[in-house]
C-alpha positions in Angstrom: -0.1 -0.2 0.0 1.0 3.5 -0.7 2.5 5.4 2.0 3.6 8.8 -0.2 1.8 10.1 -2.9 3.5 11.7 -5.6 2.3 14.4 -8.6 4.3 14.8 -11.5 4.2 16.2 -15.1 4.2 13.2 -17.4 4.4 15.8 -20.4 7.9 17.1 -19.0 10.5 14.6 -20.9 13.0 15.5 -17.5 10.1 14.7 -15.2 8.9 11.3 -16.8 13.0 10.1 -16.8 13.3 11.1 -13.1 9.9 9.1 -11.9 10.9 6.4 -13.9 14.4 6.0 -11.8 12.2 6.4 -8.8 9.7 3.7 -10.1 12.4 1.4 -10.5 13.8 2.2 -6.8 10.3 1.9 -5.1 10.6 -1.9 -5.1 8.4 -1.9 -2.0 5.4 0.5 -3.9 5.2 2.6 -1.0 5.0 5.7 -3.7 1.8 6.4 -5.7 2.6 8.0 -8.9 -0.1 10.3 -10.4 0.5 12.3 -13.7 -1.2 15.6 -13.2 -1.0 16.0 -17.0 -3.5 13.6 -17.2 -7.1 15.1 -17.7 -8.3 12.8 -15.3 -5.8 13.1 -12.6 -6.9 14.1 -9.2 -5.2 17.1 -7.8 -5.4 18.4 -4.3 -4.3 21.8 -5.3 -4.8 23.8 -8.6 -3.3 21.9 -11.6 -0.8 24.6 -12.4 0.7 24.9 -9.1 1.1 20.9 -9.2 3.1 21.7 -13.0 4.9 24.4 -11.7 6.6 22.6 -8.4 7.2 19.2 -7.0 4.4 18.2 -4.9 3.8 14.8 -2.2 1.7 14.0 0.4 3.2 12.1 3.2 1.1 11.3 6.2 -1.8 13.7 4.9 0.5 16.4 5.0 1.0 18.1 1.5 4.3 19.2 0.8 6.3 21.0 -1.8 9.6 21.6 -3.4 12.5 19.8 -1.5 10.4 18.9 1.2 8.1 16.9 -1.4 11.4 15.2 -3.0 12.9 14.2 0.8 9.2 12.8 1.3 9.6 10.6 -1.9 13.1 9.6 -0.9 12.2 8.4 2.9 9.9 6.1 1.1 12.7 4.2 -0.8 15.0 2.3 1.3 18.3 3.2 -0.5 17.3 7.0 -0.5 15.9 7.4 3.0 19.3 8.5 4.9 18.9 11.5 2.5 15.2 12.0 2.9 15.9 11.5 6.9 18.8 14.2 6.8 16.4 16.8 5.0 14.2 16.4 8.1 16.8 18.8 9.6 16.6 22.4 9.1 19.8 23.2 8.0 19.9 20.7 5.3 16.0 21.2 3.9 16.9 24.9 3.6 20.0 24.1 1.7 18.5 21.6 -0.6 15.1 24.4 -1.0 17.8 26.6 -2.6 19.0 24.3 -4.9 15.7 23.2 -6.1 14.7 27.0 -6.4 17.9 27.3 -8.5 17.0 24.3 -10.8 13.6 25.7 -11.3 15.0 28.5 -13.2 17.2 26.1 -15.8 14.3 23.8 -15.9 12.5 25.2 -19.2 16.1 24.5 -21.0 16.7 21.4 -19.6 12.9 20.0 -20.5 14.0 21.5 -24.0 17.3 19.6 -24.5 15.6 16.2 -23.2 12.9 16.6 -25.3 15.5 17.1 -28.3 17.2 13.6 -27.0 13.8 12.1 -26.7 
């Protein structure tokens, strides 16, 4: 039974590759992956917000950005140490700063991955 729900952009080639890796690592089926690019996907918040930033639900708490990635990592045994480290305020703050920088270059990376597909 899934313990974490992750919403991702199935129209983004970069996101699709990352989620494919997470699915392979999630051998216990602890994560439910929902493609928000699908019209019938259930969204807890506005679809545009879900597409703009990574979101996850862990134990009934909606998380975004680095905190959402950390929740996903905690559900995957090999990545769990990184997810637990991200519970420390200083680590989450650093990861969130890196994630915000990534969001600025994400459109360029998406185009690059789209060209390679």
